[in-house]
Backbone as CSV, one residue per row, in Angstrom:
resi,resn,N_x,N_y,N_z,CA_x,CA_y,CA_z,C_x,C_y,C_z
1,SER,172.364,-10.428,48.460,173.489,-9.606,48.039,172.992,-8.237,47.591
2,VAL,173.895,-7.283,47.513,173.581,-5.920,47.094,174.329,-5.619,45.802
3,PRO,173.626,-5.156,44.754,174.318,-4.861,43.497,175.249,-3.674,43.637
4,ILE,176.442,-3.777,43.034,177.372,-2.656,43.000,176.862,-1.655,41.977
5,GLN,176.657,-0.434,42.404,175.993,0.569,41.577,176.828,1.035,40.398
6,ARG,176.170,1.062,39.220,176.734,1.716,38.045,175.847,2.904,37.720
7,TYR,176.455,3.991,37.312,175.681,5.187,36.992,175.748,5.469,35.503
8,GLY,174.673,6.090,35.006,174.579,6.357,33.575,173.455,5.545,32.977
9,ASN,173.205,5.691,31.704,172.120,4.989,31.032,172.558,3.573,30.668
10,THR,172.599,2.721,31.678,173.003,1.342,31.472,171.832,0.434,31.762
11,THR,171.863,-0.755,31.194,170.836,-1.753,31.452,171.503,-3.021,31.932
12,ASP,170.744,-3.808,32.676,171.277,-5.060,33.198,171.055,-6.163,32.176
13,ASP,172.076,-6.477,31.401,171.973,-7.530,30.409,173.300,-8.280,30.370
14,ASP,173.435,-9.151,29.383,174.654,-9.955,29.307,175.897,-9.100,29.087
15,ALA,175.722,-7.958,28.412,176.861,-7.075,28.151,177.218,-6.234,29.369
16,ASN,176.230,-6.034,30.258,176.452,-5.237,31.476,175.956,-6.016,32.686
17,PRO,176.630,-7.094,33.057,176.160,-7.916,34.179,176.213,-7.151,35.494
18,VAL,175.267,-7.483,36.382,175.224,-6.843,37.688,176.270,-7.470,38.602
19,LEU,177.181,-6.655,39.116,178.177,-7.116,40.071,177.613,-6.964,41.473
20,GLU,177.935,-7.910,42.350,177.336,-7.915,43.679,178.408,-7.895,44.753
21,GLU,178.044,-7.331,45.902,178.942,-7.322,47.043,178.329,-8.100,48.192
22,ASP,179.134,-8.398,49.190,178.724,-9.230,50.314,177.797,-8.444,51.234
23,ALA,176.489,-8.620,51.059,175.518,-7.899,51.870,174.170,-8.585,51.775
24,LEU,173.282,-8.264,52.687,171.936,-8.817,52.709,170.909,-7.700,52.621
25,LEU,169.842,-7.931,51.856,168.675,-7.056,51.839,167.591,-7.772,52.626
26,ILE,167.186,-7.188,53.750,166.304,-7.879,54.695,164.955,-7.187,54.782
27,SER,163.896,-7.975,54.554,162.525,-7.508,54.756,162.108,-7.925,56.159
28,ASP,161.742,-6.960,56.981,161.543,-7.212,58.410,160.096,-6.967,58.819
29,GLY,159.668,-7.692,59.848,158.333,-7.525,60.400,157.453,-8.724,60.102
30,PHE,156.336,-8.822,60.849,155.400,-9.927,60.634,154.034,-9.525,61.154
31,LEU,153.066,-10.404,60.927,151.671,-10.098,61.225,151.381,-9.995,62.714
32,VAL,152.067,-10.762,63.539,151.706,-10.859,64.949,151.961,-9.551,65.683
33,PRO,151.118,-9.206,66.657,151.315,-7.973,67.438,152.696,-7.952,68.102
34,GLY,153.322,-6.784,68.069,154.647,-6.645,68.638,155.759,-6.841,67.627
35,ARG,155.420,-7.438,66.476,156.409,-7.648,65.418,155.945,-7.022,64.099
36,ASP,154.844,-6.267,64.172,154.236,-5.766,62.942,154.836,-4.444,62.465
37,ASN,155.656,-3.797,63.265,156.285,-2.548,62.845,157.666,-2.874,62.284
38,GLY,157.676,-3.305,61.019,158.917,-3.763,60.418,159.627,-2.686,59.634
39,GLY,160.604,-3.093,58.858,161.381,-2.156,58.056,162.138,-2.892,56.979
40,LEU,162.874,-2.133,56.202,163.696,-2.693,55.143,165.145,-2.315,55.442
41,TYR,166.021,-3.321,55.540,167.390,-3.095,55.995,168.418,-3.678,55.018
42,VAL,169.592,-3.076,55.007,170.758,-3.636,54.330,171.800,-3.933,55.401
43,VAL,172.282,-5.171,55.393,173.355,-5.573,56.302,174.575,-5.904,55.450
44,SER,175.617,-5.105,55.570,176.824,-5.297,54.772,177.830,-6.154,55.528
45,ARG,178.501,-7.026,54.808,179.501,-7.950,55.361,178.947,-8.708,56.570
46,PRO,177.832,-9.399,56.384,177.229,-10.109,57.519,178.156,-11.183,58.080
47,GLY,178.217,-11.243,59.407,179.058,-12.233,60.058,180.465,-11.782,60.342
48,HIS,180.868,-10.640,59.756,182.207,-10.118,60.032,182.167,-9.332,61.341
49,GLN,182.922,-9.779,62.304,182.841,-9.230,63.650,183.096,-7.728,63.702
50,ARG,184.045,-7.247,62.925,184.409,-5.837,62.994,183.841,-5.009,61.850
51,ASN,183.608,-5.632,60.701,183.227,-4.867,59.519,181.730,-4.859,59.212
52,GLU,180.958,-5.652,59.935,179.525,-5.687,59.656,178.865,-4.369,60.065
53,TRP,177.968,-3.863,59.192,177.181,-2.690,59.542,175.790,-2.808,58.957
54,ARG,174.845,-2.097,59.541,173.446,-2.174,59.134,172.893,-0.780,58.912
55,THR,172.030,-0.654,57.890,171.348,0.616,57.663,169.891,0.352,57.310
56,CYS,169.017,1.242,57.712,167.585,1.103,57.466,167.200,1.957,56.256
57,LEU,166.583,1.333,55.238,166.166,2.053,54.044,164.743,2.581,54.149
58,ALA,163.903,1.942,54.960,162.508,2.372,55.122,161.923,1.724,56.360
59,GLY,160.958,2.422,56.989,160.271,1.869,58.153,161.190,1.728,59.341
60,GLY,160.967,0.669,60.123,161.818,0.384,61.268,161.263,0.891,62.579
61,ASN,161.854,0.412,63.662,161.473,0.806,65.014,162.441,1.841,65.575
62,GLY,162.066,2.448,66.683,162.953,3.361,67.387,163.425,4.509,66.524
63,VAL,164.734,4.733,66.535,165.334,5.830,65.765,165.083,5.636,64.280
64,ASP,165.160,4.389,63.799,164.920,4.122,62.383,163.520,4.577,61.971
65,GLY,162.534,4.284,62.798,161.171,4.682,62.485,160.987,6.188,62.484
66,ILE,161.633,6.868,63.418,161.561,8.337,63.479,162.170,8.947,62.225
67,LEU,163.326,8.428,61.802,163.988,8.945,60.605,163.138,8.706,59.357
68,SER,162.451,7.573,59.286,161.589,7.290,58.133,160.449,8.288,58.049
69,ARG,159.865,8.637,59.202,158.762,9.609,59.198,159.268,11.004,58.847
70,LEU,160.463,11.345,59.331,161.044,12.647,58.996,161.339,12.748,57.507
71,GLU,161.803,11.644,56.898,162.079,11.630,55.460,160.795,11.840,54.670
72,THR,159.700,11.241,55.137,158.412,11.414,54.468,157.964,12.863,54.538
73,LYS,158.144,13.498,55.687,157.770,14.906,55.830,158.646,15.788,54.950
74,LYS,159.943,15.477,54.877,160.874,16.284,54.090,160.512,16.271,52.615
75,ASN,159.923,15.163,52.165,159.554,15.032,50.762,158.142,15.536,50.487
76,GLY,157.619,16.352,51.402,156.322,16.962,51.178,155.153,16.047,51.439
77,GLN,155.372,14.996,52.213,154.304,14.058,52.529,154.090,14.026,54.037
78,GLY,153.863,15.197,54.592,153.749,15.307,56.040,152.402,14.864,56.560
79,GLY,152.144,15.167,57.830,150.861,14.871,58.443,150.538,13.404,58.467
80,ALA,149.354,13.075,57.925,148.880,11.694,57.959,149.800,10.763,57.187
81,SER,150.405,11.254,56.094,151.292,10.407,55.293,152.512,9.974,56.092
82,ALA,153.061,10.904,56.877,154.224,10.568,57.689,153.867,9.540,58.750
83,MET,152.718,9.717,59.387,152.289,8.756,60.397,151.956,7.415,59.755
84,ASP,151.575,7.435,58.467,151.203,6.203,57.783,152.406,5.308,57.533
85,GLU,153.617,5.821,57.750,154.812,5.003,57.593,155.040,4.095,58.798
86,GLU,154.200,4.182,59.801,154.309,3.318,60.972,153.503,2.037,60.760
87,GLY,153.995,0.942,61.333,153.205,-0.272,61.420,153.186,-1.159,60.196
88,TRP,154.101,-0.960,59.249,154.157,-1.818,58.074,155.084,-3.004,58.328
89,PHE,154.716,-4.172,57.830,155.670,-5.282,57.826,155.929,-5.690,56.378
90,TYR,157.180,-6.029,56.107,157.661,-6.266,54.750,157.981,-7.747,54.562
91,HIS,157.555,-8.311,53.420,157.782,-9.741,53.189,158.863,-10.014,52.160
92,ARG,158.867,-9.264,51.082,159.819,-9.543,49.998,160.292,-8.234,49.393
93,ALA,161.559,-8.197,49.001,162.118,-7.001,48.369,163.193,-7.430,47.388
94,ILE,163.267,-6.728,46.250,164.283,-7.044,45.252,164.939,-5.750,44.766
95,TRP,166.156,-5.872,44.229,166.836,-4.749,43.598,166.390,-4.660,42.146
96,ILE,166.088,-3.456,41.687,165.633,-3.284,40.311,165.824,-1.828,39.878
97,ASP,166.139,-1.649,38.614,166.251,-0.305,38.040,164.928,0.032,37.366
98,LEU,164.134,0.898,37.984,162.858,1.327,37.415,162.950,2.703,36.776
99,THR,164.099,3.354,36.904,164.256,4.715,36.382,165.014,4.757,35.062
100,GLY,165.669,3.651,34.695,166.377,3.594,33.426,167.708,4.316,33.408
101,ASP,168.173,4.771,34.575,169.453,5.481,34.639,170.526,4.674,35.356
102,GLY,170.246,3.398,35.570,171.231,2.525,36.208,171.099,2.423,37.712
103,ARG,170.252,3.244,38.319,170.120,3.206,39.778,169.384,1.944,40.217
104,GLN,170.031,1.142,41.074,169.411,-0.054,41.611,168.631,0.310,42.876
105,SER,167.348,0.553,42.690,166.469,0.861,43.816,165.813,-0.425,44.299
106,VAL,164.804,-0.300,45.166,164.174,-1.473,45.764,162.683,-1.497,45.441
107,LEU,162.201,-2.664,45.039,160.770,-2.900,44.860,160.342,-3.873,45.945
108,THR,159.298,-3.528,46.682,158.882,-4.368,47.797,157.371,-4.350,47.952
109,ALA,156.864,-5.341,48.664,155.445,-5.402,49.028,155.358,-5.361,50.544
110,ARG,154.344,-4.661,51.047,154.212,-4.543,52.491,152.741,-4.521,52.889
111,ALA,152.495,-4.750,54.169,151.117,-4.789,54.663,151.068,-4.270,56.088
112,LYS,149.870,-3.883,56.496,149.622,-3.467,57.871,148.652,-4.431,58.530
113,ARG,148.956,-4.771,59.763,148.041,-5.614,60.519,146.796,-4.807,60.851
114,PRO,145.607,-5.317,60.523,144.385,-4.570,60.810,144.058,-4.607,62.291
115,PRO,143.296,-3.613,62.791,142.789,-3.693,64.163,141.704,-4.759,64.215
116,PHE,141.989,-5.864,64.877,141.081,-7.004,64.822,139.919,-6.858,65.799
117,ILE,138.785,-7.320,65.347,137.613,-7.456,66.211,137.159,-8.899,66.106
118,LYS,137.038,-9.572,67.219,136.616,-10.961,67.190,135.096,-11.044,67.191
119,LYS,134.590,-11.885,66.306,133.149,-12.070,66.205,132.876,-13.559,66.236
120,THR,132.031,-13.984,67.160,131.728,-15.401,67.300,130.393,-15.709,66.655
121,GLU,130.387,-16.689,65.769,129.180,-17.090,65.082,128.868,-18.546,65.397
122,LYS,127.576,-18.886,65.367,127.166,-20.261,65.590,126.804,-20.902,64.261
123,SER,127.372,-22.056,64.011,127.088,-22.774,62.781,127.069,-24.265,63.073
124,ASN,125.935,-24.914,62.777,125.785,-26.350,63.036,126.094,-26.694,64.496
125,ASN,125.534,-25.833,65.387,125.704,-26.037,66.834,127.151,-25.923,67.287
126,MET,127.979,-25.326,66.465,129.379,-25.126,66.833,129.714,-23.650,66.757
127,LYS,130.551,-23.181,67.651,130.981,-21.791,67.656,132.215,-21.627,66.776
128,THR,132.150,-20.661,65.890,133.272,-20.379,65.014,133.736,-18.960,65.248
129,SER,135.008,-18.768,65.511,135.561,-17.448,65.770,136.254,-16.935,64.520
130,THR,135.831,-15.779,64.023,136.463,-15.157,62.875,136.994,-13.793,63.274
131,THR,137.962,-13.303,62.552,138.534,-11.995,62.859,138.386,-11.086,61.658
132,ILE,137.869,-9.897,61.898,137.757,-8.884,60.853,138.251,-7.573,61.423
133,SER,138.579,-6.626,60.570,138.999,-5.317,61.038,137.780,-4.479,61.329
134,ASP,137.968,-3.403,62.122,136.834,-2.595,62.504,136.258,-1.772,61.357
135,ASP,136.979,-1.670,60.228,136.427,-0.954,59.084,135.990,-1.906,57.976
136,GLY,135.985,-3.213,58.297,135.494,-4.190,57.351,136.540,-4.693,56.371
137,HIS,137.765,-4.209,56.458,138.815,-4.632,55.548,139.838,-5.491,56.283
138,LEU,140.450,-6.391,55.572,141.418,-7.285,56.185,142.712,-6.576,56.542
139,SER,143.234,-5.765,55.632,144.523,-5.138,55.885,144.808,-4.084,54.829
140,LYS,145.734,-3.175,55.150,146.247,-2.244,54.152,147.461,-2.890,53.503
141,THR,147.502,-2.878,52.179,148.575,-3.546,51.453,149.055,-2.653,50.317
142,GLN,150.375,-2.696,50.037,150.935,-1.790,49.038,152.115,-2.418,48.298
143,LEU,152.219,-2.059,47.017,153.417,-2.301,46.218,154.216,-1.003,46.243
144,VAL,155.459,-1.061,46.682,156.212,0.156,46.981,157.566,0.158,46.264
145,TRP,157.892,1.327,45.703,159.211,1.567,45.123,159.985,2.457,46.084
146,ILE,161.146,1.979,46.542,161.988,2.744,47.465,163.185,3.245,46.661
147,GLU,163.198,4.553,46.416,164.103,5.154,45.442,165.510,5.372,45.997
148,ARG,166.474,4.853,45.272,167.880,5.080,45.613,168.237,6.533,45.285
149,PRO,168.853,7.266,46.212,169.210,8.670,45.948,170.273,8.792,44.870
150,GLN,170.284,9.933,44.193,171.263,10.192,43.146,172.460,10.954,43.690
151,PRO,173.651,10.715,43.131,174.820,11.499,43.538,174.691,12.935,43.055
152,TYR,175.402,13.829,43.708,175.361,15.245,43.336,176.024,15.467,41.984
153,SER,177.105,14.730,41.733,177.812,14.852,40.455,178.639,13.598,40.219
154,ILE,179.168,13.487,38.986,180.038,12.365,38.616,181.375,12.939,38.164
155,ASP,182.472,12.415,38.708,183.790,12.880,38.313,184.041,12.570,36.841
156,ASP,184.415,13.573,36.064,184.597,13.413,34.623,185.719,12.449,34.266
157,CYS,186.749,12.412,35.081,187.917,11.586,34.762,187.749,10.135,35.196
158,THR,187.245,9.939,36.424,187.192,8.588,36.986,185.798,7.974,36.962
159,GLY,184.765,8.810,36.782,183.395,8.300,36.837,182.906,8.047,38.248
160,THR,183.650,8.530,39.240,183.285,8.334,40.635,182.114,9.226,41.011
161,PRO,181.059,8.678,41.639,179.946,9.509,42.097,180.372,10.355,43.298
162,LEU,180.017,11.635,43.275,180.450,12.552,44.321,179.262,13.172,45.044
163,ASP,179.482,13.526,46.315,178.481,14.219,47.118,178.684,15.727,46.996
164,LYS,177.831,16.504,47.642,177.929,17.959,47.569,179.247,18.483,48.101
165,ASP,179.791,17.782,49.109,181.041,18.222,49.723,182.273,17.755,48.958
166,GLY,182.081,17.090,47.814,183.196,16.632,47.008,183.714,15.259,47.379
167,LEU,183.197,14.687,48.480,183.602,13.347,48.886,182.830,12.301,48.085
168,VAL,183.289,11.063,48.173,182.631,9.973,47.441,181.196,9.804,47.954
169,PHE,180.269,9.717,47.029,178.856,9.587,47.365,178.553,8.175,47.856
170,ASP,177.885,8.076,49.008,177.492,6.785,49.577,175.996,6.814,49.867
171,PRO,175.164,6.118,49.068,173.717,6.151,49.271,173.257,5.488,50.559
172,PHE,174.163,4.715,51.210,173.810,4.033,52.448,174.282,4.787,53.692
173,SER,174.881,5.950,53.508,175.363,6.724,54.656,174.177,7.335,55.397
174,PRO,174.343,7.688,56.670,173.234,8.267,57.451,172.622,9.515,56.824
175,LYS,173.411,10.300,56.099,172.882,11.534,55.502,171.959,11.251,54.327
176,HIS,171.994,10.025,53.784,171.164,9.697,52.629,170.137,8.601,52.915
177,THR,170.018,8.187,54.163,169.010,7.188,54.534,168.115,7.761,55.631
178,PRO,166.865,7.319,55.708,166.205,6.337,54.842,165.938,6.894,53.455
179,TRP,165.624,5.988,52.511,165.364,6.389,51.144,163.910,6.838,50.983
180,LYS,163.636,7.512,49.880,162.285,8.023,49.621,161.353,6.886,49.211
181,VAL,160.164,6.862,49.812,159.176,5.810,49.576,158.101,6.302,48.605
182,HIS,157.837,5.505,47.565,156.789,5.813,46.592,155.811,4.642,46.543
183,VAL,154.546,4.896,46.759,153.524,3.854,46.655,153.094,3.743,45.197
184,LEU,153.328,2.570,44.598,152.979,2.352,43.199,151.554,1.853,43.024
185,ASP,151.110,0.994,43.945,149.766,0.420,43.817,149.359,-0.195,45.145
186,GLU,148.100,-0.523,45.255,147.580,-1.210,46.428,147.241,-2.643,46.057
187,GLY,147.311,-3.538,47.027,146.972,-4.929,46.783,148.082,-5.903,47.115
188,PRO,149.266,-5.816,46.448,150.365,-6.738,46.769,150.757,-6.623,48.237
189,ASP,150.984,-7.759,48.880,151.253,-7.723,50.320,152.377,-8.655,50.763
190,VAL,152.564,-9.784,50.085,153.585,-10.714,50.550,154.619,-10.972,49.442
191,MET,154.476,-12.070,48.710,155.485,-12.439,47.721,155.066,-12.000,46.314
192,PHE,156.068,-11.851,45.452,155.795,-11.476,44.069,156.970,-11.893,43.193
193,SER,156.738,-11.916,41.897,157.789,-12.170,40.921,157.698,-11.103,39.838
194,VAL,158.781,-10.934,39.075,158.852,-9.847,38.100,159.333,-10.385,36.756
195,ALA,158.676,-9.939,35.686,159.088,-10.314,34.338,158.862,-9.138,33.400
196,ASP,159.674,-9.080,32.370,159.463,-8.104,31.306,158.764,-8.850,30.178
197,MET,157.451,-8.681,30.079,156.655,-9.446,29.125,156.819,-8.965,27.695
198,ASP,157.401,-7.789,27.520,157.686,-7.275,26.181,158.898,-6.352,26.279
199,THR,160.070,-6.882,25.939,161.305,-6.111,26.091,161.390,-4.947,25.107
200,SER,160.457,-4.875,24.171,160.483,-3.774,23.208,159.750,-2.540,23.709
201,ASP,159.046,-2.645,24.853,158.366,-1.469,25.400,159.060,-1.012,26.674
202,ASP,158.466,-0.037,27.370,159.108,0.564,28.545,158.462,0.129,29.848
203,THR,157.840,-1.046,29.855,157.187,-1.511,31.074,157.809,-2.806,31.576
204,VAL,157.571,-3.081,32.854,157.961,-4.341,33.477,156.771,-4.803,34.315
205,GLU,156.559,-6.114,34.384,155.351,-6.643,35.015,155.634,-7.336,36.342
206,VAL,154.772,-7.068,37.317,154.855,-7.681,38.638,153.674,-8.629,38.803
207,PHE,153.955,-9.880,39.172,152.920,-10.869,39.447,152.869,-11.049,40.962
208,ALA,151.770,-10.612,41.564,151.696,-10.537,43.026,150.704,-11.547,43.607
209,SER,151.191,-12.304,44.583,150.319,-13.187,45.353,149.746,-12.374,46.511
210,GLN,148.432,-12.153,46.490,147.806,-11.333,47.513,147.179,-12.235,48.577
211,PHE,147.834,-12.284,49.718,147.380,-13.157,50.807,146.081,-12.653,51.413
212,PHE,146.034,-11.372,51.738,144.856,-10.834,52.413,143.664,-10.678,51.470
213,SER,143.919,-10.282,50.222,142.829,-10.096,49.261,142.449,-11.392,48.547
214,ARG,143.218,-12.441,48.760,142.914,-13.775,48.235,142.831,-13.814,46.710
215,LYS,143.884,-13.338,46.063,143.902,-13.391,44.611,145.320,-13.239,44.084
216,LEU,145.479,-13.513,42.790,146.745,-13.349,42.092,146.560,-12.249,41.056
217,THR,147.458,-11.245,41.064,147.267,-10.082,40.200,148.520,-9.751,39.402
218,LEU,148.324,-8.978,38.333,149.408,-8.463,37.508,149.396,-6.942,37.573
219,HIS,150.582,-6.345,37.715,150.731,-4.893,37.764,151.855,-4.508,36.811
220,SER,151.543,-3.718,35.791,152.529,-3.310,34.798,153.060,-1.922,35.150
221,ILE,154.382,-1.828,35.358,155.016,-0.581,35.779,155.758,0.035,34.604
222,ARG,155.450,1.288,34.307,156.184,1.998,33.262,157.460,2.581,33.841
223,ARG,158.595,2.223,33.241,159.886,2.731,33.693,160.038,4.204,33.306
224,GLY,160.829,4.922,34.097,161.093,6.326,33.821,161.503,7.026,35.097
225,LEU,161.704,8.320,35.043,162.110,9.067,36.230,161.047,9.028,37.309
226,ASN,159.775,8.836,36.905,158.668,8.691,37.857,157.885,7.429,37.509
227,PRO,158.401,6.269,37.893,157.729,5.010,37.558,156.302,4.978,38.108
228,LYS,155.390,4.382,37.349,154.015,4.265,37.812,153.346,3.053,37.180
229,VAL,152.332,2.539,37.862,151.560,1.418,37.347,150.575,1.946,36.308
230,VAL,150.660,1.415,35.090,149.814,1.886,33.992,148.765,0.856,33.597
231,PHE,148.882,-0.360,34.156,147.917,-1.401,33.817,147.904,-2.422,34.937
232,ARG,146.729,-2.906,35.273,146.598,-3.955,36.290,145.498,-4.918,35.888
233,ARG,145.645,-6.152,36.324,144.644,-7.161,35.991,144.637,-8.250,37.057
234,VAL,143.443,-8.773,37.355,143.313,-9.915,38.257,143.458,-11.181,37.422
235,ILE,144.439,-12.000,37.757,144.670,-13.246,37.020,143.808,-14.365,37.579
236,ASP,143.719,-14.433,38.902,142.938,-15.490,39.549,142.348,-14.934,40.839
237,GLU,141.039,-14.915,40.945,140.380,-14.417,42.151,139.740,-15.537,42.962
238,ARG,140.021,-16.781,42.577,139.447,-17.929,43.283,140.509,-18.812,43.919
239,CYS,141.740,-18.317,43.976,142.853,-19.139,44.470,142.936,-19.178,45.991
240,GLY,142.169,-18.330,46.674,142.265,-18.272,48.122,143.440,-17.430,48.572
241,ALA,143.787,-17.543,49.833,144.889,-16.750,50.394,146.211,-17.257,49.834
242,SER,146.706,-16.603,48.791,147.935,-17.056,48.133,149.137,-16.346,48.736
243,PHE,150.089,-17.133,49.197,151.275,-16.548,49.830,152.412,-16.365,48.843
244,SER,152.511,-17.259,47.854,153.646,-17.181,46.946,153.275,-17.736,45.582
245,SER,153.937,-17.220,44.557,153.822,-17.759,43.202,155.158,-17.553,42.512
246,ILE,155.490,-18.423,41.580,156.769,-18.318,40.889,156.546,-18.382,39.383
247,LEU,157.476,-17.799,38.643,157.450,-17.850,37.184,158.302,-19.022,36.718
248,ALA,157.749,-19.840,35.851,158.486,-20.978,35.319,158.020,-21.269,33.904
249,ASN,158.944,-21.612,33.030,158.615,-21.996,31.666,158.372,-23.496,31.633
250,LEU,157.112,-23.890,31.539,156.760,-25.307,31.538,156.707,-25.881,30.130
251,ASP,156.967,-25.037,29.143,156.984,-25.476,27.750,158.256,-24.942,27.094
252,GLU,159.312,-25.750,27.112,160.604,-25.296,26.615,160.597,-25.008,25.120
253,THR,159.587,-25.502,24.415,159.502,-25.226,22.976,158.903,-23.858,22.696
254,ASN,158.361,-23.227,23.741,157.694,-21.931,23.564,158.536,-20.832,24.180
255,ASN,159.667,-20.544,23.585,160.560,-19.497,24.071,160.367,-18.241,23.226
256,ILE,159.851,-17.185,23.843,159.597,-15.936,23.141,160.728,-14.965,23.455
257,ALA,161.428,-14.515,22.416,162.637,-13.705,22.600,162.352,-12.369,23.260
258,THR,161.128,-11.871,23.114,160.803,-10.549,23.664,160.347,-10.615,25.109
259,ARG,160.444,-11.770,25.738,160.084,-11.900,27.151,161.317,-12.254,27.977
260,LYS,161.380,-11.687,29.181,162.547,-11.896,30.027,162.114,-11.948,31.492
261,VAL,162.548,-12.976,32.197,162.285,-13.083,33.627,163.290,-12.225,34.375
262,VAL,162.800,-11.257,35.146,163.668,-10.388,35.947,163.952,-11.030,37.294
263,ASP,162.896,-11.532,37.942,163.017,-12.230,39.215,161.885,-13.247,39.295
264,SER,162.220,-14.532,39.276,161.197,-15.578,39.196,160.417,-15.759,40.484
265,GLY,160.938,-15.206,41.580,160.294,-15.426,42.869,160.747,-16.707,43.519
266,SER,161.767,-17.362,42.959,162.252,-18.639,43.471,163.757,-18.599,43.659
267,THR,164.245,-19.343,44.639,165.688,-19.493,44.842,166.213,-20.757,44.202
268,VAL,165.301,-21.535,43.578,165.712,-22.761,42.889,166.279,-22.395,41.527
269,PRO,167.554,-22.695,41.248,168.189,-22.250,40.000,167.444,-22.662,38.744
270,THR,166.853,-23.857,38.728,166.186,-24.331,37.508,164.923,-23.540,37.196
271,LEU,164.399,-22.811,38.168,163.190,-22.043,37.944,163.488,-20.589,37.620
272,LYS,164.754,-20.224,37.578,165.103,-18.829,37.284,165.236,-18.586,35.777
273,LEU,165.282,-19.640,34.986,165.489,-19.493,33.551,164.162,-19.477,32.812
């Protein structure tokens, strides 16, 4: 689902619940050749024969990919940075306000398939085939914030967000997509979960399962107009290729009021609390 946008200095809590509309946020692409140039899409009213529509927020093939590179150049990230928007595949994405102004932007993890070189080794009279990249690294991986654009103004009487032309502002319209991409950190590549480990400060924590780097990590993001990772730590470097991890309270007697699960990484209701 897609959260219905509220503007202003609001927070998502019991007093200001997030309202949702009928839509899907889709992370597209995969490791295999031919499917590795993915993107991030919103599909509104899925299944409705006449009312369904799709928009690309980042990446994508064909026209979507061209628009993503043009957006990168427009934001002063031309040249190699614009070309670097090609070839990413996305595994997980969530809606989150990292700016503190009510804007529901997107937090996602993505990776690039490395150029593989096959190397055959002999071990115990058996041939073993391994794959490595030509630069010695498994893959490029990133934790990315995809920023929702701001309206030009807000109507004083109705609170309606307006565009420059005075019409109702639509962040999913062609004139405002794709959205601006910000790389927060390197490492996260597939699944992740999010928690606010201390609701009294201005940070939120991401727990990332790193498949290619074979570890579990923590990334603390400071909220603000320019969110950034201010602290990182390796939680487990011996877990192997970890695809997913979830947040769960296994000790119901240990409830700390200053901690809050933002996204547990699970669709099982009992694990979201």
